[in-house]
PDB file of N, CA, C and O in Angstrom, chain B, residues numbered from 101:
ATOM      1  N   MET B 101     -19.876   8.976  10.810  1.00  0.00           N
ATOM      2  CA  MET B 101     -18.425   9.273  10.177  1.00  0.00           C
ATOM      3  C   MET B 101     -19.262  10.637  11.283  1.00  0.00           C
ATOM      4  O   MET B 101     -18.468  10.783  12.212  1.00  0.00           O
ATOM      5  N   HIS B 102     -20.373  11.525  11.484  1.00  0.00           N
ATOM      6  CA  HIS B 102     -20.069  11.898  12.731  1.00  0.00           C
ATOM      7  C   HIS B 102     -20.195  11.946  13.935  1.00  0.00           C
ATOM      8  O   HIS B 102     -19.875  12.780  14.781  1.00  0.00           O
ATOM      9  N   GLN B 103     -20.892  10.594  13.978  1.00  0.00           N
ATOM     10  CA  GLN B 103     -20.362   9.938  15.408  1.00  0.00           C
ATOM     11  C   GLN B 103     -19.866   9.419  15.958  1.00  0.00           C
ATOM     12  O   GLN B 103     -20.130   9.259  17.150  1.00  0.00           O
ATOM     13  N   ARG B 104     -18.321   8.585  14.996  1.00  0.00           N
ATOM     14  CA  ARG B 104     -17.210   8.371  15.621  1.00  0.00           C
ATOM     15  C   ARG B 104     -16.420   9.858  15.416  1.00  0.00           C
ATOM     16  O   ARG B 104     -15.562  10.079  16.271  1.00  0.00           O
ATOM     17  N   LEU B 105     -16.516  10.385  14.895  1.00  0.00           N
ATOM     18  CA  LEU B 105     -15.791  11.387  15.465  1.00  0.00           C
ATOM     19  C   LEU B 105     -16.655  13.273  16.198  1.00  0.00           C
ATOM     20  O   LEU B 105     -16.352  14.466  16.201  1.00  0.00           O
ATOM     21  N   MET B 106     -17.519  12.592  16.571  1.00  0.00           N
ATOM     22  CA  MET B 106     -17.889  13.098  17.737  1.00  0.00           C
ATOM     23  C   MET B 106     -17.684  14.487  16.896  1.00  0.00           C
ATOM     24  O   MET B 106     -16.737  15.230  17.156  1.00  0.00           O
ATOM     25  N   MET B 107     -18.912  14.875  15.570  1.00  0.00           N
ATOM     26  CA  MET B 107     -18.464  16.551  15.146  1.00  0.00           C
ATOM     27  C   MET B 107     -20.482  16.499  14.844  1.00  0.00           C
ATOM     28  O   MET B 107     -21.107  15.443  14.946  1.00  0.00           O
ATOM     29  N   PRO B 108     -20.950  17.442  14.594  1.00  0.00           N
ATOM     30  CA  PRO B 108     -22.911  17.542  14.338  1.00  0.00           C
ATOM     31  C   PRO B 108     -22.784  17.914  12.997  1.00  0.00           C
ATOM     32  O   PRO B 108     -21.912  18.501  12.356  1.00  0.00           O
ATOM     33  N   ILE B 109     -24.257  17.253  12.639  1.00  0.00           N
ATOM     34  CA  ILE B 109     -23.939  16.903  11.079  1.00  0.00           C
ATOM     35  C   ILE B 109     -23.879  18.457  11.002  1.00  0.00           C
ATOM     36  O   ILE B 109     -22.657  18.600  11.020  1.00  0.00           O
ATOM     37  N   SER B 110     -24.180  19.196  10.958  1.00  0.00           N
ATOM     38  CA  SER B 110     -24.523  20.667  10.347  1.00  0.00           C
ATOM     39  C   SER B 110     -22.817  21.135   9.279  1.00  0.00           C
ATOM     40  O   SER B 110     -22.608  22.008   8.436  1.00  0.00           O
ATOM     41  N   ILE B 111     -21.738  19.813  10.014  1.00  0.00           N
ATOM     42  CA  ILE B 111     -20.862  19.930   9.167  1.00  0.00           C
ATOM     43  C   ILE B 111     -21.429  19.113   8.006  1.00  0.00           C
ATOM     44  O   ILE B 111     -22.436  18.431   8.195  1.00  0.00           O
ATOM     45  N   LEU B 112     -20.908  19.146   6.973  1.00  0.00           N
ATOM     46  CA  LEU B 112     -21.000  18.314   5.726  1.00  0.00           C
ATOM     47  C   LEU B 112     -20.185  17.634   5.801  1.00  0.00           C
ATOM     48  O   LEU B 112     -20.529  16.464   5.633  1.00  0.00           O
ATOM     49  N   ASP B 113     -18.794  17.842   6.056  1.00  0.00           N
ATOM     50  CA  ASP B 113     -17.805  16.769   5.494  1.00  0.00           C
ATOM     51  C   ASP B 113     -16.619  16.981   6.374  1.00  0.00           C
ATOM     52  O   ASP B 113     -15.513  17.473   6.149  1.00  0.00           O
ATOM     53  N   PRO B 114     -17.404  16.245   7.901  1.00  0.00           N
ATOM     54  CA  PRO B 114     -16.106  16.199   8.876  1.00  0.00           C
ATOM     55  C   PRO B 114     -14.849  15.596   8.616  1.00  0.00           C
ATOM     56  O   PRO B 114     -13.955  15.822   9.432  1.00  0.00           O
ATOM     57  N   LEU B 115     -14.671  15.070   7.904  1.00  0.00           N
ATOM     58  CA  LEU B 115     -13.222  13.998   7.955  1.00  0.00           C
ATOM     59  C   LEU B 115     -12.775  14.656   6.845  1.00  0.00           C
ATOM     60  O   LEU B 115     -12.227  13.746   6.223  1.00  0.00           O
ATOM     61  N   SER B 116     -12.590  16.182   5.847  1.00  0.00           N
ATOM     62  CA  SER B 116     -12.326  17.114   5.763  1.00  0.00           C
ATOM     63  C   SER B 116     -11.674  17.623   6.507  1.00  0.00           C
ATOM     64  O   SER B 116     -10.495  17.783   6.826  1.00  0.00           O
ATOM     65  N   ASN B 117     -13.267  18.031   6.919  1.00  0.00           N
ATOM     66  CA  ASN B 117     -12.847  19.458   8.454  1.00  0.00           C
ATOM     67  C   ASN B 117     -11.550  19.518   9.538  1.00  0.00           C
ATOM     68  O   ASN B 117     -10.528  20.190   9.675  1.00  0.00           O
ATOM     69  N   LEU B 118     -12.058  18.676  10.053  1.00  0.00           N
ATOM     70  CA  LEU B 118     -11.350  18.176  10.779  1.00  0.00           C
ATOM     71  C   LEU B 118      -9.601  18.240  11.018  1.00  0.00           C
ATOM     72  O   LEU B 118      -8.911  18.631  11.960  1.00  0.00           O
ATOM     73  N   PRO B 119      -9.286  17.658   9.689  1.00  0.00           N
ATOM     74  CA  PRO B 119      -7.213  17.560   9.177  1.00  0.00           C
ATOM     75  C   PRO B 119      -6.799  18.458   9.079  1.00  0.00           C
ATOM     76  O   PRO B 119      -5.604  18.749   9.038  1.00  0.00           O
ATOM     77  N   ASN B 120      -8.148  19.433   8.990  1.00  0.00           N
ATOM     78  CA  ASN B 120      -7.163  21.426   8.373  1.00  0.00           C
ATOM     79  C   ASN B 120      -7.846  21.750   9.796  1.00  0.00           C
ATOM     80  O   ASN B 120      -8.614  22.710   9.856  1.00  0.00           O
ATOM     81  N   GLN B 121      -7.654  21.177  10.645  1.00  0.00           N
ATOM     82  CA  GLN B 121      -7.495  22.199  12.001  1.00  0.00           C
ATOM     83  C   GLN B 121      -7.062  21.736  13.150  1.00  0.00           C
ATOM     84  O   GLN B 121      -7.573  21.663  14.268  1.00  0.00           O
ATOM     85  N   PRO B 122      -5.385  21.238  12.429  1.00  0.00           N
ATOM     86  CA  PRO B 122      -4.655  20.352  13.914  1.00  0.00           C
ATOM     87  C   PRO B 122      -4.024  21.103  14.563  1.00  0.00           C
ATOM     88  O   PRO B 122      -3.193  21.874  14.083  1.00  0.00           O
ATOM     89  N   PRO B 123      -4.351  20.998  15.958  1.00  0.00           N
ATOM     90  CA  PRO B 123      -3.330  21.742  16.925  1.00  0.00           C
ATOM     91  C   PRO B 123      -2.407  22.125  17.045  1.00  0.00           C
ATOM     92  O   PRO B 123      -1.730  21.234  16.531  1.00  0.00           O
ATOM     93  N   THR B 124      -1.747  22.847  17.360  1.00  0.00           N
ATOM     94  CA  THR B 124       0.019  23.323  16.881  1.00  0.00           C
ATOM     95  C   THR B 124       0.800  24.168  17.583  1.00  0.00           C
ATOM     96  O   THR B 124       1.729  24.920  17.287  1.00  0.00           O
ATOM     97  N   ARG B 125      -0.042  23.753  19.049  1.00  0.00           N
ATOM     98  CA  ARG B 125       0.550  23.132  20.451  1.00  0.00           C
ATOM     99  C   ARG B 125      -0.399  22.462  21.305  1.00  0.00           C
ATOM    100  O   ARG B 125      -1.585  22.299  21.020  1.00  0.00           O
ATOM    101  N   PRO B 126       0.055  22.158  22.153  1.00  0.00           N
ATOM    102  CA  PRO B 126      -0.459  21.299  22.890  1.00  0.00           C
ATOM    103  C   PRO B 126      -1.292  21.877  23.366  1.00  0.00           C
ATOM    104  O   PRO B 126      -0.998  23.015  23.730  1.00  0.00           O
ATOM    105  N   PRO B 127      -3.359  21.181  23.702  1.00  0.00           N
ATOM    106  CA  PRO B 127      -3.948  22.549  24.029  1.00  0.00           C
ATOM    107  C   PRO B 127      -3.891  22.354  26.062  1.00  0.00           C
ATOM    108  O   PRO B 127      -3.642  21.591  26.996  1.00  0.00           O
ATOM    109  N   ARG B 128      -4.430  23.992  25.585  1.00  0.00           N
ATOM    110  CA  ARG B 128      -4.171  24.408  27.480  1.00  0.00           C
ATOM    111  C   ARG B 128      -5.825  23.719  28.544  1.00  0.00           C
ATOM    112  O   ARG B 128      -5.738  23.317  29.704  1.00  0.00           O
ATOM    113  N   SER B 129      -7.203  23.770  27.694  1.00  0.00           N
ATOM    114  CA  SER B 129      -8.375  23.509  27.864  1.00  0.00           C
ATOM    115  C   SER B 129      -8.320  21.522  27.547  1.00  0.00           C
ATOM    116  O   SER B 129      -7.895  20.949  26.544  1.00  0.00           O
ATOM    117  N   ALA B 130      -8.978  20.848  28.944  1.00  0.00           N
ATOM    118  CA  ALA B 130      -8.582  20.033  29.161  1.00  0.00           C
ATOM    119  C   ALA B 130      -9.518  19.382  27.953  1.00  0.00           C
ATOM    120  O   ALA B 130      -8.964  18.616  27.165  1.00  0.00           O
ATOM    121  N   ALA B 131     -10.595  19.608  27.836  1.00  0.00           N
ATOM    122  CA  ALA B 131     -12.767  20.027  27.447  1.00  0.00           C
ATOM    123  C   ALA B 131     -11.290  19.986  25.332  1.00  0.00           C
ATOM    124  O   ALA B 131     -11.698  18.964  24.779  1.00  0.00           O
ATOM    125  N   THR B 132     -10.603  20.351  24.772  1.00  0.00           N
ATOM    126  CA  THR B 132     -10.167  20.168  23.513  1.00  0.00           C
ATOM    127  C   THR B 132      -9.214  19.016  23.500  1.00  0.00           C
ATOM    128  O   THR B 132      -9.204  18.118  22.658  1.00  0.00           O
ATOM    129  N   ARG B 133      -8.162  19.181  24.853  1.00  0.00           N
ATOM    130  CA  ARG B 133      -7.128  17.929  24.956  1.00  0.00           C
ATOM    131  C   ARG B 133      -8.212  16.557  24.518  1.00  0.00           C
ATOM    132  O   ARG B 133      -7.884  15.647  23.757  1.00  0.00           O
ATOM    133  N   GLN B 134      -9.483  16.681  25.173  1.00  0.00           N
ATOM    134  CA  GLN B 134     -10.624  15.121  25.087  1.00  0.00           C
ATOM    135  C   GLN B 134     -11.271  14.931  24.316  1.00  0.00           C
ATOM    136  O   GLN B 134     -12.006  13.944  24.345  1.00  0.00           O
ATOM    137  N   SER B 135     -11.265  15.740  23.375  1.00  0.00           N
ATOM    138  CA  SER B 135     -11.826  16.075  22.447  1.00  0.00           C
ATOM    139  C   SER B 135     -10.709  15.607  21.312  1.00  0.00           C
ATOM    140  O   SER B 135     -10.837  14.674  20.520  1.00  0.00           O
ATOM    141  N   TRP B 136      -9.879  16.267  21.411  1.00  0.00           N
ATOM    142  CA  TRP B 136      -8.281  15.669  20.055  1.00  0.00           C
ATOM    143  C   TRP B 136      -8.531  14.214  20.210  1.00  0.00           C
ATOM    144  O   TRP B 136      -8.833  13.433  19.308  1.00  0.00           O
ATOM    145  N   THR B 137      -8.281  13.814  22.135  1.00  0.00           N
ATOM    146  CA  THR B 137      -8.032  12.063  21.793  1.00  0.00           C
ATOM    147  C   THR B 137      -9.103  11.628  21.892  1.00  0.00           C
ATOM    148  O   THR B 137      -9.383  11.313  23.049  1.00  0.00           O
ATOM    149  N   VAL B 138     -10.151  11.398  20.893  1.00  0.00           N
ATOM    150  CA  VAL B 138     -11.472  10.854  20.698  1.00  0.00           C
ATOM    151  C   VAL B 138     -11.334  11.022  19.023  1.00  0.00           C
ATOM    152  O   VAL B 138     -11.746  10.091  18.331  1.00  0.00           O
ATOM    153  N   ARG B 139     -10.817  12.081  18.448  1.00  0.00           N
ATOM    154  CA  ARG B 139     -10.959  12.356  17.339  1.00  0.00           C
ATOM    155  C   ARG B 139      -9.855  11.856  16.415  1.00  0.00           C
ATOM    156  O   ARG B 139     -10.113  11.421  15.293  1.00  0.00           O
ATOM    157  N   TRP B 140      -9.024  11.903  16.747  1.00  0.00           N
ATOM    158  CA  TRP B 140      -7.378  11.809  16.357  1.00  0.00           C
ATOM    159  C   TRP B 140      -7.469  10.629  15.313  1.00  0.00           C
ATOM    160  O   TRP B 140      -7.348  10.434  14.103  1.00  0.00           O
ATOM    161  N   PRO B 141      -7.885   9.642  17.030  1.00  0.00           N
ATOM    162  CA  PRO B 141      -7.779   7.890  16.361  1.00  0.00           C
ATOM    163  C   PRO B 141      -9.289   7.322  15.605  1.00  0.00           C
ATOM    164  O   PRO B 141      -9.697   6.166  15.491  1.00  0.00           O
ATOM    165  N   ALA B 142      -9.724   8.230  15.289  1.00  0.00           N
ATOM    166  CA  ALA B 142     -11.036   8.126  14.899  1.00  0.00           C
ATOM    167  C   ALA B 142     -10.732   8.431  13.344  1.00  0.00           C
ATOM    168  O   ALA B 142     -11.182   7.806  12.383  1.00  0.00           O
ATOM    169  N   ILE B 143      -9.825   9.590  13.324  1.00  0.00           N
ATOM    170  CA  ILE B 143      -9.594  10.094  11.926  1.00  0.00           C
ATOM    171  C   ILE B 143      -8.587   8.665  11.323  1.00  0.00           C
ATOM    172  O   ILE B 143      -9.093   7.926  10.478  1.00  0.00           O
ATOM    173  N   CYS B 144      -7.340   8.422  11.781  1.00  0.00           N
ATOM    174  CA  CYS B 144      -6.888   7.205  11.746  1.00  0.00           C
ATOM    175  C   CYS B 144      -7.127   5.946  10.940  1.00  0.00           C
ATOM    176  O   CYS B 144      -6.582   5.323  10.028  1.00  0.00           O
ATOM    177  N   HIS B 145      -8.563   5.840  11.967  1.00  0.00           N
ATOM    178  CA  HIS B 145      -8.777   4.274  11.575  1.00  0.00           C
ATOM    179  C   HIS B 145      -9.543   4.304  10.531  1.00  0.00           C
ATOM    180  O   HIS B 145      -9.813   3.296   9.877  1.00  0.00           O
ATOM    181  N   ILE B 146     -10.108   5.842  10.191  1.00  0.00           N
ATOM    182  CA  ILE B 146     -11.191   5.911   9.406  1.00  0.00           C
ATOM    183  C   ILE B 146     -10.383   6.078   8.025  1.00  0.00           C
ATOM    184  O   ILE B 146     -10.581   5.520   6.946  1.00  0.00           O
ATOM    185  N   LEU B 147      -9.802   6.640   8.247  1.00  0.00           N
ATOM    186  CA  LEU B 147      -8.259   6.525   6.559  1.00  0.00           C
ATOM    187  C   LEU B 147      -7.923   5.430   6.466  1.00  0.00           C
ATOM    188  O   LEU B 147      -8.013   4.983   5.322  1.00  0.00           O
ATOM    189  N   TYR B 148      -7.322   4.347   7.683  1.00  0.00           N
ATOM    190  CA  TYR B 148      -6.355   3.720   7.248  1.00  0.00           C
ATOM    191  C   TYR B 148      -7.953   2.538   6.937  1.00  0.00           C
ATOM    192  O   TYR B 148      -7.361   1.542   6.522  1.00  0.00           O
ATOM    193  N   GLU B 149      -9.170   2.231   6.919  1.00  0.00           N
ATOM    194  CA  GLU B 149     -10.117   1.305   6.877  1.00  0.00           C
ATOM    195  C   GLU B 149     -10.329   1.994   4.672  1.00  0.00           C
ATOM    196  O   GLU B 149     -10.391   1.298   3.658  1.00  0.00           O
ATOM    197  N   LEU B 150     -10.366   3.338   4.806  1.00  0.00           N
ATOM    198  CA  LEU B 150     -10.904   3.731   2.880  1.00  0.00           C
ATOM    199  C   LEU B 150      -9.379   3.392   2.339  1.00  0.00           C
ATOM    200  O   LEU B 150      -9.356   3.247   1.117  1.00  0.00           O
ATOM    201  N   ASP B 151      -7.951   3.216   3.071  1.00  0.00           N
ATOM    202  CA  ASP B 151      -7.469   2.683   1.820  1.00  0.00           C
ATOM    203  C   ASP B 151      -6.898   1.906   1.585  1.00  0.00           C
ATOM    204  O   ASP B 151      -5.867   2.005   0.919  1.00  0.00           O
ATOM    205  N   HIS B 152      -7.476   0.567   2.166  1.00  0.00           N
ATOM    206  CA  HIS B 152      -7.470  -0.671   2.486  1.00  0.00           C
ATOM    207  C   HIS B 152      -9.081  -1.339   1.400  1.00  0.00           C
ATOM    208  O   HIS B 152      -9.018  -2.344   0.691  1.00  0.00           O
ATOM    209  N   LEU B 153     -10.216  -0.560   1.548  1.00  0.00           N
ATOM    210  CA  LEU B 153     -11.506  -0.791   0.734  1.00  0.00           C
ATOM    211  C   LEU B 153     -10.761  -0.250  -0.530  1.00  0.00           C
ATOM    212  O   LEU B 153     -10.715  -0.959  -1.535  1.00  0.00           O
ATOM    213  N   PHE B 154     -10.329   0.665  -0.516  1.00  0.00           N
ATOM    214  CA  PHE B 154     -10.249   1.658  -2.035  1.00  0.00           C
ATOM    215  C   PHE B 154      -8.990   0.275  -2.552  1.00  0.00           C
ATOM    216  O   PHE B 154      -9.329  -0.754  -3.136  1.00  0.00           O
ATOM    217  N   HIS B 155      -7.705   0.588  -2.189  1.00  0.00           N
ATOM    218  CA  HIS B 155      -7.501  -0.705  -2.440  1.00  0.00           C
ATOM    219  C   HIS B 155      -7.407  -2.532  -3.318  1.00  0.00           C
ATOM    220  O   HIS B 155      -6.624  -3.159  -4.032  1.00  0.00           O
ATOM    221  N   GLY B 156      -9.034  -2.764  -2.528  1.00  0.00           N
ATOM    222  CA  GLY B 156      -9.457  -3.489  -2.531  1.00  0.00           C
ATOM    223  C   GLY B 156      -9.696  -4.473  -2.026  1.00  0.00           C
ATOM    224  O   GLY B 156     -10.329  -5.443  -2.443  1.00  0.00           O
ATOM    225  N   PHE B 157      -8.859  -4.159  -0.431  1.00  0.00           N
ATOM    226  CA  PHE B 157      -8.764  -5.271   0.903  1.00  0.00           C
ATOM    227  C   PHE B 157      -9.659  -5.545   1.967  1.00  0.00           C
ATOM    228  O   PHE B 157      -9.867  -4.761   2.894  1.00  0.00           O
ATOM    229  N   ASP B 158     -10.187  -6.650   1.836  1.00  0.00           N
ATOM    230  CA  ASP B 158     -10.212  -5.819   3.890  1.00  0.00           C
ATOM    231  C   ASP B 158     -10.140  -5.620   5.059  1.00  0.00           C
ATOM    232  O   ASP B 158     -10.113  -6.470   5.949  1.00  0.00           O
ATOM    233  N   PRO B 159     -10.100  -4.458   5.162  1.00  0.00           N
ATOM    234  CA  PRO B 159     -10.128  -4.082   6.290  1.00  0.00           C
ATOM    235  C   PRO B 159      -8.865  -4.829   7.589  1.00  0.00           C
ATOM    236  O   PRO B 159      -9.262  -5.799   8.235  1.00  0.00           O
ATOM    237  N   PRO B 160      -7.852  -4.448   7.773  1.00  0.00           N
ATOM    238  CA  PRO B 160      -8.018  -5.820   9.265  1.00  0.00           C
ATOM    239  C   PRO B 160      -7.880  -4.625  10.581  1.00  0.00           C
ATOM    240  O   PRO B 160      -7.848  -3.396  10.524  1.00  0.00           O
ATOM    241  N   PRO B 161      -7.803  -5.782  12.025  1.00  0.00           N
ATOM    242  CA  PRO B 161      -8.381  -4.846  12.702  1.00  0.00           C
ATOM    243  C   PRO B 161      -7.060  -3.482  12.889  1.00  0.00           C
ATOM    244  O   PRO B 161      -5.855  -3.718  12.804  1.00  0.00           O
ATOM    245  N   PRO B 162      -7.601  -2.222  13.125  1.00  0.00           N
ATOM    246  CA  PRO B 162      -7.232  -1.565  14.067  1.00  0.00           C
ATOM    247  C   PRO B 162      -5.701  -1.529  13.968  1.00  0.00           C
ATOM    248  O   PRO B 162      -5.149  -2.526  14.435  1.00  0.00           O
ATOM    249  N   ASP B 163      -5.002  -0.694  13.515  1.00  0.00           N
ATOM    250  CA  ASP B 163      -3.717  -0.455  14.614  1.00  0.00           C
ATOM    251  C   ASP B 163      -2.867   0.486  15.688  1.00  0.00           C
ATOM    252  O   ASP B 163      -2.235   1.530  15.529  1.00  0.00           O
ATOM    253  N   PRO B 164      -3.116  -0.294  16.780  1.00  0.00           N
ATOM    254  CA  PRO B 164      -3.461   0.854  17.600  1.00  0.00           C
ATOM    255  C   PRO B 164      -1.772   2.512  17.974  1.00  0.00           C
ATOM    256  O   PRO B 164      -1.540   3.646  18.391  1.00  0.00           O
ATOM    257  N   SER B 165      -1.228   1.315  17.394  1.00  0.00           N
ATOM    258  CA  SER B 165      -0.157   3.002  17.190  1.00  0.00           C
ATOM    259  C   SER B 165      -0.324   4.317  16.204  1.00  0.00           C
ATOM    260  O   SER B 165       0.321   5.359  16.089  1.00  0.00           O
ATOM    261  N   LEU B 166      -1.545   3.756  15.517  1.00  0.00           N
ATOM    262  CA  LEU B 166      -1.286   4.757  14.356  1.00  0.00           C
ATOM    263  C   LEU B 166      -1.403   5.980  14.839  1.00  0.00           C
ATOM    264  O   LEU B 166      -0.663   6.904  14.502  1.00  0.00           O
ATOM    265  N   ALA B 167      -2.600   6.102  15.891  1.00  0.00           N
ATOM    266  CA  ALA B 167      -2.724   7.896  16.156  1.00  0.00           C
ATOM    267  C   ALA B 167      -1.858   7.899  17.620  1.00  0.00           C
ATOM    268  O   ALA B 167      -2.412   8.479  18.554  1.00  0.00           O
ATOM    269  N   PHE B 168      -0.731   7.374  17.832  1.00  0.00           N
ATOM    270  CA  PHE B 168       0.444   7.368  19.154  1.00  0.00           C
ATOM    271  C   PHE B 168       0.864   8.639  19.507  1.00  0.00           C
ATOM    272  O   PHE B 168       0.358   9.385  20.346  1.00  0.00           O
ATOM    273  N   ALA B 169       2.069   8.874  18.625  1.00  0.00           N
ATOM    274  CA  ALA B 169       2.094  10.199  18.220  1.00  0.00           C
ATOM    275  C   ALA B 169       1.866  11.481  18.625  1.00  0.00           C
ATOM    276  O   ALA B 169       2.546  12.073  19.463  1.00  0.00           O
ATOM    277  N   LEU B 170       0.543  12.096  17.816  1.00  0.00           N
ATOM    278  CA  LEU B 170      -0.144  12.776  18.462  1.00  0.00           C
ATOM    279  C   LEU B 170      -1.058  12.943  19.484  1.00  0.00           C
ATOM    280  O   LEU B 170      -1.428  13.984  20.027  1.00  0.00           O
ATOM    281  N   LEU B 171      -1.485  11.411  19.748  1.00  0.00           N
ATOM    282  CA  LEU B 171      -2.117  11.610  21.532  1.00  0.00           C
ATOM    283  C   LEU B 171      -0.786  12.036  22.921  1.00  0.00           C
ATOM    284  O   LEU B 171      -0.925  12.726  23.930  1.00  0.00           O
ATOM    285  N   GLN B 172       0.658  11.145  22.302  1.00  0.00           N
ATOM    286  CA  GLN B 172       1.664  11.599  22.975  1.00  0.00           C
ATOM    287  C   GLN B 172       1.190  12.788  23.414  1.00  0.00           C
ATOM    288  O   GLN B 172       0.542  13.105  24.411  1.00  0.00           O
ATOM    289  N   TRP B 173       1.737  13.547  22.257  1.00  0.00           N
ATOM    290  CA  TRP B 173       2.397  14.973  21.918  1.00  0.00           C
ATOM    291  C   TRP B 173       1.123  15.870  22.323  1.00  0.00           C
ATOM    292  O   TRP B 173       1.431  17.036  22.570  1.00  0.00           O
ATOM    293  N   LEU B 174      -0.029  15.614  22.424  1.00  0.00           N
ATOM    294  CA  LEU B 174      -1.432  16.277  23.117  1.00  0.00           C
ATOM    295  C   LEU B 174      -1.819  16.397  24.660  1.00  0.00           C
ATOM    296  O   LEU B 174      -2.645  17.225  25.045  1.00  0.00           O
ATOM    297  N   THR B 175      -0.849  15.085  25.926  1.00  0.00           N
ATOM    298  CA  THR B 175      -0.691  14.814  26.830  1.00  0.00           C
ATOM    299  C   THR B 175       1.236  15.925  27.583  1.00  0.00           C
ATOM    300  O   THR B 175       1.877  16.296  28.566  1.00  0.00           O
ATOM    301  N   LEU B 176       1.172  15.886  26.404  1.00  0.00           N
ATOM    302  CA  LEU B 176       2.563  16.898  27.176  1.00  0.00           C
ATOM    303  C   LEU B 176       2.021  17.452  27.675  1.00  0.00           C
ATOM    304  O   LEU B 176       0.915  17.320  27.151  1.00  0.00           O
ATOM    305  N   SER B 177       1.901  18.380  28.767  1.00  0.00           N
ATOM    306  CA  SER B 177       1.927  19.770  30.430  1.00  0.00           C
ATOM    307  C   SER B 177       2.269  21.045  28.381  1.00  0.00           C
ATOM    308  O   SER B 177       2.577  20.555  27.295  1.00  0.00           O
ATOM    309  N   PRO B 178       2.059  22.383  28.653  1.00  0.00           N
ATOM    310  CA  PRO B 178       2.245  23.214  28.447  1.00  0.00           C
ATOM    311  C   PRO B 178       3.318  23.864  28.705  1.00  0.00           C
ATOM    312  O   PRO B 178       3.632  24.606  27.774  1.00  0.00           O
ATOM    313  N   HIS B 179       4.241  23.903  29.876  1.00  0.00           N
ATOM    314  CA  HIS B 179       5.136  24.373  30.802  1.00  0.00           C
ATOM    315  C   HIS B 179       6.329  23.407  30.164  1.00  0.00           C
ATOM    316  O   HIS B 179       7.518  23.723  30.167  1.00  0.00           O
ATOM    317  N   THR B 180       5.770  22.119  29.594  1.00  0.00           N
ATOM    318  CA  THR B 180       6.769  21.651  29.767  1.00  0.00           C
ATOM    319  C   THR B 180       8.051  21.357  27.870  1.00  0.00           C
ATOM    320  O   THR B 180       8.892  20.593  27.397  1.00  0.00           O
ATOM    321  N   ILE B 181       7.424  22.377  27.614  1.00  0.00           N
ATOM    322  CA  ILE B 181       7.487  22.733  26.435  1.00  0.00           C
ATOM    323  C   ILE B 181       8.541  24.248  25.639  1.00  0.00           C
ATOM    324  O   ILE B 181       8.177  25.398  25.390  1.00  0.00           O
ATOM    325  N   THR B 182       9.678  23.675  25.473  1.00  0.00           N
ATOM    326  CA  THR B 182      10.331  24.287  25.048  1.00  0.00           C
ATOM    327  C   THR B 182      10.323  25.238  22.709  1.00  0.00           C
ATOM    328  O   THR B 182      10.636  24.694  21.650  1.00  0.00           O
ATOM    329  N   ASN B 183       9.672  27.092  23.084  1.00  0.00           N
ATOM    330  CA  ASN B 183       9.971  26.761  21.759  1.00  0.00           C
ATOM    331  C   ASN B 183      11.626  27.585  21.199  1.00  0.00           C
ATOM    332  O   ASN B 183      12.050  27.405  20.057  1.00  0.00           O
TER     333      ASN B 183
END
């Protein structure tokens, strides 16, 4: 899981750690945008798989639309957002 989420091993529970730190506005930093573009779909897919396994089903193939809304929001330019 650490590898899928690009998190250091020193963070004991990355799946609980990351969803508690979502961006509150589209990041200006390309590095921050890139890390969330990789991490958020991974979080969604891991939770999707866990949900199916918990209910006794084999996980279906990942749904590519799971992370779409946040990814679309992350790509917005900070100058196009009105508060």
